[in-house]
Legacy VTK file of the C-alpha trace (Angstrom):
# vtk DataFile Version 3.0
C-alpha trace
ASCII
DATASET POLYDATA
POINTS 111 float
155.925 -177.535 65.285
152.401 -178.765 64.644
152.171 -180.488 68.077
151.582 -178.196 71.022
152.550 -180.913 73.641
155.413 -183.374 73.636
154.608 -186.190 75.999
157.688 -188.031 77.236
157.074 -191.284 79.157
160.621 -192.729 79.415
164.189 -191.500 79.847
165.015 -193.349 76.584
163.549 -193.571 73.132
162.868 -196.952 71.644
164.013 -200.303 72.598
165.702 -202.754 73.309
169.008 -200.917 73.868
168.401 -198.425 76.690
171.839 -196.731 76.378
171.059 -195.994 72.680
167.586 -194.895 73.662
169.061 -192.336 76.082
171.309 -191.031 73.417
168.537 -190.781 70.926
166.325 -188.919 73.353
169.083 -186.485 74.315
169.542 -185.764 70.655
165.878 -185.313 70.137
165.660 -182.773 72.872
168.791 -180.964 71.744
167.474 -180.674 68.143
164.028 -179.640 69.467
165.608 -176.896 71.518
167.333 -175.578 68.445
164.241 -175.339 66.356
162.291 -172.164 65.485
158.844 -173.562 66.233
158.592 -175.080 69.656
155.889 -176.907 71.557
153.940 -175.031 74.192
154.433 -177.849 76.690
156.707 -180.798 77.435
155.087 -183.117 79.835
157.151 -185.726 81.620
155.652 -188.812 83.250
156.560 -192.254 84.381
160.366 -192.665 83.669
160.376 -189.400 81.658
160.488 -187.462 84.849
164.114 -188.720 85.116
165.089 -186.461 82.233
164.580 -183.482 84.462
166.872 -184.460 87.325
170.170 -182.908 88.363
172.983 -184.613 86.338
170.758 -186.083 83.601
172.203 -185.677 80.065
169.014 -183.911 78.989
169.045 -181.106 81.509
170.839 -178.569 79.311
168.251 -179.012 76.490
165.304 -178.930 78.801
166.548 -175.635 80.372
167.084 -174.190 76.958
163.589 -175.120 75.923
162.367 -173.569 79.297
164.286 -170.506 78.684
162.688 -170.249 75.302
159.072 -170.330 76.721
158.306 -174.011 76.774
156.370 -175.043 79.941
157.929 -178.318 81.267
155.812 -180.257 83.710
156.856 -183.327 85.618
154.035 -185.452 86.933
153.807 -185.290 90.717
152.719 -188.939 91.180
155.714 -190.062 89.119
158.237 -187.735 90.943
157.000 -188.960 94.298
157.033 -192.672 93.214
160.672 -192.410 92.198
161.452 -190.219 95.259
163.173 -187.511 93.243
161.279 -184.256 94.252
164.518 -182.623 95.485
166.351 -183.606 92.399
164.116 -181.976 89.719
166.003 -178.894 88.310
164.071 -178.202 85.099
160.459 -177.253 84.859
157.894 -177.587 87.483
156.002 -180.509 89.229
152.203 -180.633 88.983
149.337 -183.053 89.237
147.592 -185.258 86.832
144.429 -182.930 86.912
146.409 -180.097 85.081
148.215 -182.640 82.807
144.876 -184.112 81.778
143.515 -180.701 81.007
146.634 -179.896 78.887
146.470 -183.302 76.965
142.772 -182.963 76.438
143.016 -179.470 74.906
146.136 -179.674 72.714
147.670 -181.746 69.947
150.078 -184.211 71.471
153.265 -185.856 70.161
154.010 -189.022 72.365
157.679 -190.043 72.683
LINES 1 112
111 0 1 2 3 4 5 6 7 8 9 10 11 12 13 14 15 16 17 18 19 20 21 22 23 24 25 26 27 28 29 30 31 32 33 34 35 36 37 38 39 40 41 42 43 44 45 46 47 48 49 50 51 52 53 54 55 56 57 58 59 60 61 62 63 64 65 66 67 68 69 70 71 72 73 74 75 76 77 78 79 80 81 82 83 84 85 86 87 88 89 90 91 92 93 94 95 96 97 98 99 100 101 102 103 104 105 106 107 108 109 110
């Protein structure tokens, strides 16, 4: 993969149909997890943090990516805003200072 960071800002891809958007994002992460070349980071912010919560359809793919060495970071501000700190089961929670450092120093694919 040419992009070192995948930035996910929603729990769905595209619009206007949110149900379809969740399906597309789930398929995207599943296919990404099966690729040989992986990003170094997946950063989740805004509604994207909801992809890392217990029971989300995307958890298995995120855990596979994590087990294959991809660092998954959920934005602390976003997690606190949605009050889901105890529900995050994939990756880690970190602040915007680290996220900004990563985004500033790597090529980014924004979803």
